[in-house]
Every structure is written in structure tokens, then in C-alpha cells.
C-alpha positions in Angstrom: -41.3 -4.8 -13.9 -42.0 -5.8 -10.2 -41.6 -3.6 -7.1 -38.6 -5.7 -6.1 -36.8 -5.0 -9.4 -37.4 -1.3 -9.1 -36.0 -1.3 -5.5 -32.9 -3.3 -6.6 -32.3 -1.0 -9.6 -32.6 2.0 -7.4 -30.2 0.6 -4.8 -27.7 -0.3 -7.6 -27.9 3.2 -9.0 -27.3 4.9 -5.6 -24.4 2.5 -4.9 -22.7 3.2 -8.2 -23.0 7.0 -7.5 -21.6 6.6 -4.1 -18.7 4.4 -5.3 -17.8 6.9 -8.1 -18.1 10.1 -5.9 -16.6 8.5 -2.8 -18.9 10.5 -0.6 -19.1 7.4 1.6 -16.3 4.8 2.0 -16.9 1.8 -0.2 -17.3 -0.6 2.8 -19.9 1.8 4.2 -21.7 1.7 0.8 -21.7 -2.1 0.9 -23.3 -2.1 4.4 -25.9 0.4 3.3 -26.7 -1.8 0.4 -27.1 -4.9 2.6 -29.3 -3.1 5.1 -31.5 -1.5 2.4 -32.1 -4.9 0.8 -33.0 -6.5 4.1 -35.2 -3.7 5.4 -37.0 -3.4 2.1 -37.8 -7.1 2.2 -36.2 -7.8 -1.2 -34.3 -10.6 0.4 -35.0 -12.3 3.8 -33.0 -10.7 6.6 -31.4 -14.0 7.5 -30.0 -14.3 4.0 -28.7 -10.7 3.9 -25.6 -11.7 5.8 -24.9 -14.9 3.9 -22.2 -13.1 2.0 -19.9 -13.0 5.0 -19.9 -16.8 5.2 -19.2 -17.2 1.5 -16.1 -19.3 0.7 -14.9 -16.5 -1.6 -14.7 -14.1 1.3 -12.8 -16.6 3.5 -10.5 -17.4 0.6 -9.7 -13.8 -0.1 -8.9 -13.0 3.6 -6.7 -16.1 3.9 -4.9 -15.3 0.6 -4.1 -11.8 1.9 -2.3 -13.5 4.9 -0.4 -15.8 2.6 0.5 -12.8 0.5 1.6 -11.1 3.7 4.0 -13.9 4.4 5.7 -13.4 1.1 5.8 -9.7 1.9 7.3 -9.9 5.3 10.0 -12.4 4.3 11.2 -10.2 1.5 10.7 -12.7 -1.3 10.4 -9.9 -3.8 13.8 -8.4 -2.8 15.5 -11.5 -4.1 13.4 -11.3 -7.3 14.2 -7.6 -7.6 17.9 -8.2 -7.3 17.7 -10.8 -10.1 15.8 -8.3 -12.3 18.5 -5.7 -11.8 21.2 -8.2 -12.6 19.5 -9.5 -15.7 18.3 -6.2 -17.1 21.7 -4.6 -17.4 21.6 -1.0 -18.6 18.8 -1.4 -21.3 15.7 0.6 -20.4 13.6 -1.6 -22.7 14.8 -4.8 -21.0 14.3 -3.3 -17.6 10.7 -2.4 -18.5 9.9 -5.8 -19.8 11.5 -7.7 -16.9 9.9 -5.5 -14.3 6.5 -6.0 -15.9 7.0 -9.8 -16.1 8.1 -9.9 -12.5 5.2 -7.8 -11.3 2.8 -9.9 -13.3 4.1 -13.3 -12.1 4.2 -12.1 -8.5 0.6 -10.8 -8.7 -0.5 -14.3 -9.9 0.3 -15.8 -6.5 0.0 -12.8 -4.1 -2.0 -9.7 -3.5 -1.1 -7.4 -6.4 -1.1 -4.3 -4.2 1.5 -6.0 -1.9 3.5 -7.0 -5.0 3.7 -3.5 -6.3 4.5 -2.1 -2.8 7.4 -4.5 -2.6 8.7 -3.6 -6.1 8.5 0.2 -5.8 11.8 0.5 -3.9 13.4 -1.8 -6.5 12.1 0.5 -9.3 13.4 3.6 -7.6 16.8 2.0 -7.2 16.9 0.8 -10.8 15.8 4.2 -12.1 18.6 6.0 -10.2 21.2 3.6 -11.4 20.2 3.9 -15.0 19.5 7.6 -14.9 15.8 7.1 -15.7 12.9 8.8 -14.0 10.6 6.5 -12.0 7.7 7.8 -14.1 9.0 5.7 -16.9 8.6 2.5 -15.0 5.8 2.8 -12.4 2.7 2.8 -14.6 4.0 -0.3 -16.4 4.6 -1.9 -13.0 1.0 -1.3 -11.8 -0.6 -2.3 -15.2 1.4 -5.5 -15.1 0.2 -6.3 -11.6 -3.4 -5.9 -12.9 -2.7 -8.2 -15.8 -0.9 -10.7 -13.7 -3.9 -10.9 -11.4 -5.8 -12.4 -14.3 -3.5 -15.4 -14.5 -4.6 -17.6 -11.6 -7.6 -18.2 -9.4 -6.1 -16.3 -6.4 -4.6 -13.5 -8.5 -7.4 -11.1 -7.8 -10.7 -10.9 -5.9 -13.0 -11.1 -8.9 -11.6 -14.5 -9.9 -12.2 -16.0 -6.5 -15.7 -14.5 -6.4 -16.7 -15.7 -9.8 -15.5 -19.2 -9.1 -17.5 -19.2 -5.9 -20.6 -18.2 -7.8 -20.1 -21.0 -10.3 -19.7 -23.5 -7.4 -22.9 -22.2 -5.8 -24.7 -23.0 -9.1 -23.6 -26.6 -8.8 -21.3 -26.4 -11.9 -18.0 -26.6 -10.0 -15.7 -23.7 -9.6 -12.8 -22.6 -11.8 -9.6 -24.5 -11.4 -6.5 -22.8 -10.0 -4.9 -22.4 -13.5 -8.2 -22.1 -15.4 -7.5 -18.4 -15.9 -3.9 -18.9 -17.0 -4.4 -19.2 -20.9 -6.4 -15.9 -21.1 -4.5 -14.1 -18.3 -1.0 -15.1 -19.6 -2.0 -13.9 -23.1 -3.2 -10.6 -21.6 0.0 -10.2 -19.7 2.1 -10.9 -22.8 0.1 -8.5 -24.8 0.6 -5.9 -22.1 4.3 -6.3 -22.0 4.7 -6.2 -25.7 2.5 -3.2 -26.0 4.4 -1.2 -23.4 7.8 -2.2 -24.7 7.0 -1.5 -28.4 4.6 1.5 -28.2 3.2 2.3 -24.7 6.6 3.5 -23.3 6.5 6.4 -25.7 3.3 7.7 -24.0 4.8 7.6 -20.5 5.7 11.0 -19.0 9.4 11.7 -18.4 8.7 13.8 -15.4 10.6 14.8 -12.3 8.3 17.6 -11.4 4.6 18.2 -11.7 5.2 19.9 -15.1 5.1 18.3 -18.5 8.6 19.4 -19.1 11.3 18.3 -16.7 14.9 19.2 -16.2 17.9 16.9 -16.4 17.9 16.1 -12.7 16.1 13.1 -11.3 16.6 13.9 -7.7 13.8 14.4 -5.2 14.6 18.1 -4.7 14.0 18.7 -8.4 10.7 17.0 -8.5 9.4 18.8 -5.4 10.9 22.2 -6.5 12.7 22.5 -3.3 15.4 24.8 -4.6 12.8 27.4 -5.5 11.2 27.4 -2.0 14.3 27.7 0.2 14.9 31.0 2.0 17.7 32.3 4.3 16.6 34.6 7.1 18.9 36.3 9.6 17.9 37.0 13.2 19.0 40.6 14.0 20.8 41.6 17.2 18.6 42.2 20.2 15.8 40.0 18.8 13.4 38.4 21.2 14.2 35.1 19.4 17.6 35.1 21.0 17.4 32.1 23.4 14.2 30.7 22.1 13.8 27.1 21.2 12.5 26.1 17.8 9.1 25.5 19.4 9.0 28.9 21.1 10.2 30.6 17.9 6.9 29.6 16.1 8.3 29.6 12.6 6.0 26.8 11.6 2.9 27.9 13.5 3.1 31.6 12.4 4.7 31.5 9.0 4.3 27.9 7.8 8.1 27.6 7.6 10.1 24.3 8.1 13.5 25.1 9.6 16.0 22.8 7.8 19.3 24.2 9.0 20.9 27.0 11.0 24.1 28.7 9.9 26.0 30.0 13.0 29.5 31.6 12.8 30.3 29.7 9.6 29.1 26.3 10.9 25.9 24.7 9.5 23.6 22.8 11.9 21.4 20.6 9.8 18.0 19.3 11.0 18.2 20.9 14.4 16.2 19.3 17.2 13.1 21.0 18.7 15.0 22.1 21.8 17.7 23.8 19.8 18.2 27.4 21.0 18.3 30.2 18.5 20.8 33.1 18.8 21.1 36.6 17.4 22.9 36.7 14.0 21.9 33.1 13.2 20.9 32.5 9.6 17.9 30.3 9.4 17.5 28.2 6.2 13.8 27.5 5.9 11.5 26.0 3.4 8.5 28.3 2.6 7.3 31.4 0.7 8.7 34.9 1.4 5.1 36.2 1.0 4.2 34.7 4.4 6.9 36.9 6.1 5.9 39.9 4.0 2.2 39.5 5.1 3.2 39.4 8.7 5.3 42.5 8.3 2.3 44.2 6.7 0.4 43.9 10.0 2.4 46.9 11.0 3.5 47.6 14.5 0.8 46.6 16.9 1.5 49.1 19.8 1.1 47.2 23.0 -0.1 48.7 26.3 -0.3 46.6 29.5 -3.7 46.8 31.1 -4.0 48.3 34.6 -6.1 46.6 37.3 -8.8 49.3 36.9 -9.0 48.7 33.2 -9.5 45.0 33.7 -12.9 45.7 35.1 -14.2 46.9 31.8 -14.1 43.3 30.6 -16.7 42.3 33.2 -19.8 44.3 32.4 -23.4 43.9 31.4 -23.9 40.1 30.9 -20.3 39.2 30.7 -19.1 37.7 34.0 -16.2 35.7 35.5 -16.6 32.2 36.9 -14.3 29.6 38.3 -14.8 25.9 37.6 -13.0 22.8 38.7 -12.2 19.9 36.4 -14.0 16.8 37.6 -12.2 13.6 38.5 -13.6 11.5 35.6 -14.0 14.4 33.2 -13.2 13.7 29.6 -11.3 17.0 29.7 -8.5 15.3 31.6 -5.4 14.9 29.5 -6.9 17.2 26.9 -5.8 20.8 26.3 -7.8 24.0 26.1 -7.0 24.1 22.4 -7.5 20.4 21.5 -11.0 20.2 23.1 -11.9 23.5 21.4 -13.1 24.8 24.8 -14.5 28.1 23.6 -16.8 26.6 21.0 -17.8 23.6 23.2 -18.7 25.5 26.3 -19.3 29.0 24.9 -16.8 30.5 27.3 -13.2 31.6 27.2 -10.5 30.2 29.5 -8.7 33.3 30.9 -6.3 31.4 33.2 -5.6 28.0 34.8 -4.5 27.4 38.4 -3.1 24.1 39.6 -2.3 23.3 43.2 -2.7 27.1 44.1 -0.2 28.0 41.4 -1.1 29.8 38.2 0.3 28.1 35.1 2.8 30.3 33.6 3.5 30.7 29.8 0.9 29.4 27.4 -1.6 27.2 29.1 -3.5 26.6 25.9 -1.4 23.5 25.1 -1.0 22.2 28.7 -2.8 19.0 29.5 -5.5 19.5 32.0 -5.7 17.5 35.2 -8.5 16.6 37.6 -8.9 19.4 40.1 -7.5 22.2 37.9 -9.3 25.5 38.4 -10.2 27.3 35.3 -11.1 31.0 35.3 -13.8 31.5 32.6 -15.1 34.7 31.0 -18.4 34.5 29.3 -22.0 35.5 29.2 -23.9 34.8 32.4 -26.7 32.8 30.8 -24.2 30.5 29.1 -22.0 30.0 32.1 -25.1 29.1 34.1 -25.5 26.0 31.9 -22.1 24.7 33.1 -23.8 23.9 36.5 -25.2 20.8 34.7 -22.1 19.8 32.9 -20.5 16.6 34.2 -17.1 17.7 33.1 -16.9 20.1 36.1 -17.1 19.3 39.8 -17.9 22.8 40.9 -18.7 26.3 39.6 -18.6 29.6 41.4 -18.7 33.3 40.5 -15.9 35.6 41.2 -15.3 39.4 40.9 -12.5 41.0 39.0 -10.6 42.0 42.1 -10.3 38.5 43.4 -9.6 37.1 40.0 -6.9 39.7 39.4 -5.2 38.8 42.7 -5.5 35.0 42.5 -4.7 34.6 38.8 -2.4 37.5 38.3 -4.4 38.6 35.3 -2.3 41.8 34.9 0.5 39.5 33.6 -1.5 38.1 30.7 -3.7 40.9 29.5 -2.6 43.6 27.1 -4.2 46.1 24.7 -3.0 46.1 21.0 -3.7 49.0 18.6 -4.2 48.2 14.9 -2.5 51.0 12.9 -3.7 52.6 9.7 -2.7 50.6 6.6 -2.4 47.3 8.5 -3.1 44.1 6.6 -5.4 43.2 9.5 -7.8 45.9 8.4 -10.8 43.9 7.1 -9.5 40.5 8.1 -11.4 38.2 10.4 -9.9 37.1 13.7 -9.6 33.5 12.3 -7.7 34.7 9.3 -5.2 36.6 11.5 -4.4 33.4 13.3 -3.5 35.4 16.4 -4.8 32.7 18.6 -3.6 29.6 16.7 -0.1 31.0 15.8 0.7 33.1 18.8 -1.7 31.9 21.6 -3.1 35.5 21.8 -6.8 35.5 22.3 -8.9 38.6 21.6 -11.3 39.0 24.5 -12.8 42.4 23.4 -12.6 44.8 20.5 -12.9 48.4 21.6 -14.3 50.5 18.7 -15.7 54.0 18.5 -19.1 52.8 17.4 -19.4 50.2 20.1 -17.3 47.6 21.9 -17.5 43.9 21.0 -17.1 41.5 24.0 -15.9 38.0 23.3 -16.0 38.4 19.5 -16.5 35.4 17.2 -13.7 34.1 15.0 -15.6 35.5 12.0 -15.5 39.1 13.4 -13.6 41.5 11.1 -11.1 43.9 12.5 -10.6 47.5 11.5 -7.8 50.0 11.5 -7.9 51.9 14.7 -9.4 49.0 16.7 -8.0 48.4 20.2 -7.9 44.7 21.0 -7.9 43.5 24.6 -5.8 40.4 24.3 -5.1 37.6 26.7 -1.8 35.6 26.3 1.8 35.4 27.4 3.8 38.6 26.7 6.6 36.4 25.4 4.4 35.3 22.5 3.7 38.9 21.5 7.5 39.5 21.7 8.0 36.6 19.3 5.4 38.1 16.9 7.4 41.3 16.8 10.7 39.4 16.4 9.4 37.5 13.4 8.4 40.7 11.7 12.0 41.9 12.1 13.7 38.9 10.4 16.0 40.0 7.6 16.1 38.1 4.3 19.6 37.2 3.1 20.0 37.8 -0.6 22.0 34.6 -1.4 19.6 31.7 -1.9 20.6 28.6 0.0 21.9 25.5 -1.8 20.0 22.2 -1.5 23.2 20.3 -1.7 24.6 21.8 1.5 21.5 20.5 3.4 22.5 16.9 2.9 25.4 15.1 4.7 26.3 11.6 5.7 23.9 11.9 8.7 21.1 14.1 7.4 19.2 14.1 4.2 15.9 13.9 2.3 13.7 10.8 1.6 10.5 10.2 -0.2 7.8 8.0 1.5 4.3 6.9 0.6 1.5 5.2 2.6 1.8 1.4 2.7 -1.2 -0.5 1.3 -2.3 -1.5 4.8 -1.8 1.9 6.3 -4.5 3.2 8.7 -3.5 6.8 8.2 -5.7 7.4 5.1 -8.0 10.3 5.9 -6.0 11.5 8.9 -4.0 14.7 9.1 -0.3 14.9 10.1 -1.4 16.9 13.1 -3.6 14.1 14.2 -0.9 11.5 13.9 1.7 13.8 15.5 4.1 13.1 12.7 6.8 15.5 13.8 6.7 14.5 17.4 6.6 10.8 16.7 9.4 10.6 14.1 11.5 13.8 14.6 11.3 14.5 10.8 10.2 17.6 8.9 7.5 16.9 6.3 8.5 19.3 3.5 5.9 18.6 0.8 3.1 16.4 -0.3 3.0 15.3 -4.0 -0.5 14.7 -5.1 -2.2 14.7 -8.5 0.9 15.8 -10.4 1.6 18.8 -8.0 3.8 19.3 -5.0 2.1 21.1 -2.1 4.2 23.1 0.3 3.5 25.2 3.4 3.8 23.7 6.9 0.4 25.1 7.9 -1.5 23.7 4.9 0.3 20.3 5.0 -0.4 19.7 8.7 -4.1 20.1 8.1 -4.3 18.1 4.9 -5.9 14.6 5.2 -3.5 12.0 3.8 -4.7 10.0 0.8 -3.6 6.7 -0.6 -1.1 7.4 -3.3 0.4 10.5 -1.7 4.2 10.9 -1.9 5.7 12.7 1.0 9.1 14.4 1.0 10.7 14.3 4.5 14.0 15.7 5.8 16.0 14.8 8.9 18.4 12.5 10.5 19.0 9.4 8.4 18.7 7.1 11.5 15.2 8.5 12.1 14.3 7.9 8.4 15.4 4.3 8.9 13.1 4.1 11.9 10.3 5.4 9.8 11.0 2.7 7.3 10.3 0.1 10.0 6.8 1.5 10.5 4.5 -0.8 8.5 2.2 2.2 7.8 4.9 3.8 5.5 7.0 2.8 2.5 10.4 4.6 2.4 11.4 4.6 -1.3 15.1 3.9 -0.9 16.6 0.5 -1.5 18.8 0.8 1.7 16.0 2.1 3.9 13.0 -0.2 3.3 11.4 -2.3 5.9 13.6 -5.0 7.6 12.3 -8.3 6.3 12.6 -11.8 7.7 14.8 -13.0 4.8 15.9 -16.1 6.6 12.3 -17.4 6.4 11.8 -16.6 2.7 12.2 -20.3 1.7 9.6 -21.3 4.3 7.1 -18.7 3.0 7.8 -19.8 -0.6 7.3 -23.5 0.3 4.0 -22.7 2.1 2.8 -20.8 -1.0 3.8 -23.6 -3.4 2.1 -26.2 -1.1 -1.1 -24.1 -1.2 -1.0 -23.8 -5.0 -0.5 -27.6 -5.4 -3.3 -28.5 -3.0 -5.7 -26.1 -4.7 -4.7 -26.9 -8.3 -4.8 -30.7 -7.8 -8.1 -30.5 -5.9 -6.5 -32.1 -2.8 -8.5 -29.6 -0.7 -11.1 -27.0 -1.4 -9.5 -23.7 -2.2 -10.7 -21.9 0.9 -9.5 -24.8 3.2 -6.1 -24.8 1.5 -5.9 -21.0 1.9 -6.8 -21.2 5.6 -4.3 -23.9 6.2 -1.6 -22.0 4.3 -2.4 -18.8 6.3 -2.1 -20.8 9.6 1.2 -22.3 8.5 2.5 -18.8 7.8 1.8 -17.8 11.4 3.1 -21.1 13.0 6.4 -20.9 11.1 6.9 -17.2 12.1 6.7 -15.8 8.5 3.8 -13.7 9.8 3.4 -12.7 13.4 0.1 -13.3 15.0 -0.7 -9.6 15.5 0.2 -8.9 11.9 -2.6 -11.1 10.5 -5.1 -8.4 11.2 -3.1 -5.7 9.4 -2.8 -7.9 6.2 -6.5 -8.7 6.0 -8.2 -5.8 4.3 -11.3 -5.6 6.4 -12.9 -3.0 4.3 -12.7 -5.4 1.3 -14.3 -8.1 3.5 -17.1 -5.7 4.3 -17.4 -4.7 0.7 -17.7 -8.3 -0.5 -20.2 -9.4 2.2 -22.5 -6.5 1.4 -22.2 -6.7 -2.4 -22.8 -10.5 -2.5 -26.1 -9.7 -0.9 -26.8 -7.4 -3.8 -25.9 -10.1 -6.3 -28.3 -12.5 -4.5 -31.0 -9.9 -4.7 -30.4 -9.3 -8.4 -30.9 -13.1 -9.0 -33.9 -13.6 -6.7 -35.8 -10.5 -7.8 -35.4 -11.2 -11.5 -33.4 -8.0 -12.0 -30.5 -9.8 -13.6 -32.8 -11.7 -15.9 -34.5 -8.5 -17.0 -31.2 -6.7 -17.7 -29.9 -9.8 -19.5 -33.0 -10.0 -21.7 -33.5 -6.4 -22.4 -29.9 -5.1 -22.7 -27.5 -8.0 -23.1 -30.0 -10.0 -25.1 -30.2 -7.3 -27.8 -26.5 -7.2 -28.1 -26.6 -11.0 -28.6 -28.9 -10.6 -31.5 -26.0 -9.0 -33.4 -23.8 -12.0 -32.7 -21.9 -13.7 -29.9 -18.9 -11.4 -30.3 -21.0 -8.3 -29.8 -22.4 -9.9 -26.7 -18.9 -10.6 -25.4 -17.8 -7.0 -26.2 -20.9 -5.6 -24.4 -20.2 -7.5 -21.2 -16.5 -6.6 -21.3 -17.3 -2.9 -21.8 -19.8 -2.8 -19.0 -17.3 -4.4 -16.6 -14.2 -2.5 -17.8 -15.7 0.9 -17.9 -17.3 0.5 -14.4 -13.9 -0.8 -13.1 -12.4 2.7 -13.7 -14.2 4.0 -10.7 -16.0 1.2 -8.9 -14.0 -1.4 -6.9 -13.2 -4.4 -9.1 -14.8 -7.0 -6.8 -18.0 -4.9 -6.7 -18.1 -4.8 -10.5 -17.7 -8.6 -10.7 -20.5 -9.2 -8.2 -22.9 -6.8 -10.0 -22.3 -8.1 -13.5 -22.0 -11.8 -12.8 -25.8 -12.4 -12.3 -26.4 -10.6 -15.5 -23.9 -12.7 -17.4 -25.4 -15.9 -15.9 -28.9 -14.9 -16.8 -27.7 -14.1 -20.3 -26.1 -17.6 -20.5 -29.3 -19.2 -19.4 -31.5 -17.2 -21.7 -29.3 -17.7 -24.8 -28.1 -21.2 -24.0 -24.5 -20.1 -23.8 -21.5 -21.2 -21.7 -21.7 -19.6 -18.2 -18.0 -20.3 -17.7 -17.1 -18.4 -20.9 -19.2 -15.3 -20.0 -17.9 -15.3 -16.4 -14.4 -15.4 -17.8 -15.3 -12.2 -19.8 -16.5 -10.7 -16.5 -13.2 -11.6 -14.8 -11.0 -10.0 -17.5 -13.2 -6.9 -17.8 -13.3 -6.3 -14.0 -9.5 -6.2 -13.9 -9.1 -3.7 -16.8 -8.7 -0.6 -14.6 -6.3 1.1 -17.0 -8.0 4.4 -17.8 -7.9 6.1 -14.5 -6.0 5.8 -11.2 -9.1 5.4 -9.2 -10.3 1.9 -10.1 -7.6 0.0 -8.3 -5.2 0.6 -5.4 -2.1 -0.3 -7.4 -2.7 2.7 -9.7 -3.1 5.0 -6.7 0.0 3.5 -5.0 2.3 4.6 -7.8 0.6 7.9 -8.6 2.3 10.1 -6.1 5.7 8.4 -6.4 5.7 8.7 -10.1 4.3 12.2 -10.2 1.5 11.2 -12.4 -1.6 13.0 -13.5 -4.9 11.3 -14.2 -4.5 11.9 -18.0 -1.2 9.9 -17.9 -3.1 6.7 -17.1 -5.6 7.4 -19.9 -2.8 8.0 -22.5 -1.0 4.8 -21.7 -4.0 2.7 -20.8 -6.4 3.5 -23.7 -4.5 1.5 -26.3 -4.0 -1.4 -23.9 -7.8 -1.3 -23.1 -8.6 -1.7 -26.8 -6.0 -4.5 -27.2 -7.7 -6.4 -24.4 -11.1 -5.8 -25.8 -9.9 -7.4 -29.1 -8.3 -10.3 -27.2 -11.5 -11.0 -25.3 -13.6 -10.8 -28.5 -11.4 -12.9 -30.8 -9.1 -15.0 -28.6 -11.1 -15.8 -25.4 -13.9 -17.8 -27.3 -11.1 -20.1 -28.7 -10.1 -21.1 -25.1 -13.6 -20.9 -23.7 -16.1 -21.7 -26.5 -19.6 -20.2 -26.1 
């Protein structure tokens, strides 16, 4: 075993671990692999990037644009309508026709796009037939995987393996070379699900194994159990507050869905809606949040006198005034968003603009060049700001001048923590005083010693006196929220919906760039004017406004939103989301559907009849999609999955290294060769199992690139057909049936169907075994060894 072989095996091992654990994004893993191979000298640096010029990469990118043309022109909508018409009211017929439709579409377009187009059709069909979507969505995704096996362009591994054959000088696979095996696999899959597999599918409307009779969204998300009715008492400080000023979401994690006022119900009120005494607020949340706020006890407030303010500036704690520089990166940021306290080790006490002190809460006001910030901090740390380019000047000030210029007496108060308060023993961060109420603790006065500018991890005690900076109105809101009265009668979900207002379920589109971002980062509420009530992930519905806003979105999440139906329709036009209602899906260019279909048919004919090389035919087809208006120019870059392109470019370098270093030959001789000693069928089974098991967690294209050199070396060593063994690799790489993580189509339906990981295993294991048997006994008849 040479040094190069050891290096390649080590790189493969690390790459597989990173793919499985997802510690690094898969395109990042591919680039790390490429750089490792080049820097270690296993392959020449110039050859390390050859993968990006590989015809397979070009073909896959162009086919994604072709697929996008079919998507944007709504070809699947016509197909879906025909499915609904032909299926009638038979669940078995519906399942079979949906699977065939998904499989046939996946043979000529990206299978993730095909499933994305058909999900709204499935939701509509399930509602009309009284079925739960969980009975249809796994069959839909499995059929897409099987359908991808039927043609050259059906899935990435097929194109890659054909390119590898062509590079060997044997000529690539023909367009329909995969069809006999792929069509057989699709037929087996449909028959299995219809005859047996459908009995393993969950009949689930919630995250539990048992479900009720309802199939509506509110049942699956357990909305009825999380609705509360709270009354605003007379004389409350909430009287006259807007929804933003009322802080129901920030402080309690509540989503305000409706307000009952004098017998009239206001559904989905806007953010500037003004609350009134005796209003009954219908909110989504847990009563425990309100009970915990009440358990704080009454925080007795005392306004600080001018003399008392001087106690803040003592020892090494001083006041300084800085001006925001003209080209500072602080401009257009807020004190909160730039995390000023942690970034500069100083607290902003007040902000003055054009000689006027900003009233209210300045924490969320966008800063401008020239703004004067009054800072409180330790002298040595404030001295460092002299060298910060974010500020144009810095000067020291005394408490007297600061009090007069910034009217500090208006923003400082002392709060006393009573005995028995929930705050006793809690950290400042856990209290959320600053985040929920814009009240910042500048000092904790305690008998055994005061704590100036305490850290967020500092724990409070009963009897502490907190010197707090913030708007008095915010403290009044805190007290008012503690005084909310729970109404005994639980609100009805039905009364929340009307002709103009309602619920909708959405999921992330395949090309969405929101994966990994939080709703707070994307300003979901501000952008769409909709409440996000819950996220369904991994078979569970997660509530709480606070938790959801900080949760990074993941592919496959299902989101329950509530609001004006016109705004839901606008959300449906955002290509980053799929709204799962037949009436609210994206507006397609249906009048160009025949053009997109003609372009796709022309591409298939040119490729299958060898009139043009596949990659040239695909590029021409993609260009025609743009020229004919089926795809707009700026949409091209959203359809091409650049992470996949990076993955292929990097992993093709690894495939090259496995060949050149002799790693593939070694594995083929030592591992696959021993299997071959027990017969060709055992060899086929071994290659299939290597690919199929890896495909449950590793991207299918990466699996194909990793195993193809091994299969080719085995073919050379044992004098077997390279085409036959690569066909085994192609089928095995697409068998991601045992988990939702192997392929995006499985993740896409996971949240919508309310599935758990075990559901894929239950339904997929028998199909996995069926395809193993098909590969072992049927494939050699079509592709003799």
C-alpha cells in the first residue's frame, strides 16, 4: 500500500464522516477534498479542477434549467389535473397513478422539482378524498427516486456514470439505456406500495402515532390545545398600545391571532392595531409563560434622583461620548443588532441626534452618521475606542453634564426584587429584561457588594436593587402583562377563519436560499405580514414565538402561517416557498407549457438519436427555454443548484485520485474481488449494498463518483462488463429509501407529511430488498456480465 493510497483512503474516510454528520455543508466537503488532494500531491494541481469542466457537470446544470422550464410553465399542473380525473375516489388507484406520474416526470426533469410541483396536487387530492397526506407523500418521493433511474438525465449519478464510460473511450450510455432496468424498478415500486407498502404508511395528522378523525392543519399542529383567551383589565397600561408596543410576542412568546372587542372579532390584526381595556386577546401560546411572568412578583420601581445617578460613575466606571463616523459600519445598524455591549465592552446609555435625545426605546433605532452615543463603561476599555474607526470622536463627560444633556433622569430607575420572586437565582439573560422589555441592568446593588455593568450570566437574588436604564413605558407594559386575566372559555379554531383570513401550510422550495437562516434574520413577519404559528419537524410541531424566531430553517420543515389570504397568496409567489394549497400555489406561465414541452421533447430526441452530444443538446435546450420566455434570464441561476455543481467538481477529483493512485484497484482486488470468488451475483449484491447503504446518508452523486472507480477496477481485474457493473452502481446510488437524509425529495415531504425517520425505514426496507433481488437476478439478463 503506497503513501498515495493511504492519503486517498484517509480523505475518503473524513469525507464520509463529514457527509454523514453534516458538520460541514456537502459542497464545502467537496472543496476540502479537492484541495487536500492537490496540496498533498496525490494528483497534479492543474488536474484537480478538471471536474468542473467535465461534460457531466455541464449536462446536469443545463438539465436543471430545462427542468426549471417545465416547472415554471406548470406542466405538472395539467398532469395533476388528469391524475385527479382518472383516479376517481379510489385510494389505491390514486396512489398508483400518483406514483406513475411522479416516476415518469422524474425521468425527464429534476426529481426534486417534480415532487415540489406535485405536493400541492397531493394535498388537494387528499382533502377531496378524506385521506391524510401522509398516506401519499412517501410513495410520491419514492416514485421520484425510482423514476430517476429510467433515463440518462433522470438523476445525477446516471449522467456522471455515462461520462466516466465516455472518458474510458467506451462510449457513454444512451438516453434510454437505463429504461429497461429503471422501468422495472418503478413498476416493482408501484406494485409493492399498492399491494403491501401502503399498509406500512402512517395515517397521521399530528406528530403522534394515533390520529383523530380530522385531517385539517389545526389538528396536525395541535392548535386547539395551544389557544388562550386573555382579557385586558380596566386601567391597564396596554390601553392605547399598538401590537408592537404591547410586546406579547417578545415577552411571552405569544402570537396574537384575533381580538374580541364588544362582541366583534378582529382577525389577524395589523401591527399598528391599538389595544383597548376590556379587549379579549386570542393568542397562541402556553399559559405557563404568563404564569412565570407573574411569578416575578411586583418589582417596586423608584425613579432615580440626580444625586443618585452619580453612584453609577465611580472607581473605574466612567461616562464617555462618541460620535458615529461618516463611513462607519454602524450606520443603519441598531444598538441591539450590532450587539454593541459585547462588541465594544460598553453600554449605550442614551443617543442624541441633531441635539435632540431620542425618546422611547433607542435600542432598535437605526443609527446615523453623526449620532452622539453616551457610553458607560470601564475607563481602560473605553480608552480603546480612540482607535476604533467606527467613531469620529470620543470625549469624557461628567454625570452632571450628561444628566442635563441626555435627560438621564427620564430613563433610569431602580427596581427591587421581592422575596419569593422567580427571578431569584436566574441570570440576567434568562430574565430577558433587555431583550423583551428594552430594560438594561447597569448595576446590581447588593449588601455584600455592588456589581457595576453586570454580565448577562450574573445571577440575581431576592432583595437585590437593580439600577435599570430604559423607557418607563416599557416597565409599565411589563406590569400590565402581569395583570392580564385568563378567560375560562377556550377559543374555537373555527372562529379564527373567515373568507378573508385563514391558516396555510408552507414549506421551503427546493431552490430556497433560506435554509440555515432564522425567521428573525429574514424578517418574515415584517416582509409578509403573516404570523408563523408553528414549525413541524421530525414528526413534532414546535410552538412558541420566541423559540421559532430563533430556529434555523431546514429543508423539509413545514410551517403553519396565519393571516390575510391575500398575503398568503403573495407568499405563494415567492419562489423560496411552496404554499400547499391548490388555489394558492405559484402563478405559472401556463400559456408557454406547450413550448417548454416541445423543447424538452426536442432535447430528448437529439440526445437519444445521437444527433448531438448530450451536454450540447442540454445546453441548447436550456438556451431555448430562456429565449422562448419559459424561463427568465435571472431565474436560470436559481434553478442551477450550485452546491451540487461544487459537489460534483470536487468529488470527480477524488474519483480521479482513486484511479491514479491505485486505491480503486486495491479495493476492487481485496474487497470486491473476494465477493466475486463466491460468484458474479454475490459481486453484484456487494456493489449494490455498498452504494445503497451509503446513499442513505451521503449525496447520491458523491456515492456514484466514489464507487464507480472501484466497479471499473473490478471489471478490469475480473474481465467483466464495465457497463453492467456501472448500471449496478447507478441503481444502488438511487436507492435512498431507508432514511429521509439521503435525498432532497425525502426531506421535502417529511414536514408536510408529518413523518418520522422510522416511517421511511418501515416503508422503504421491503422496497430496498426488492430492488436488491431485481439487481441480482434481473439486471444481468439485460446487461450480461
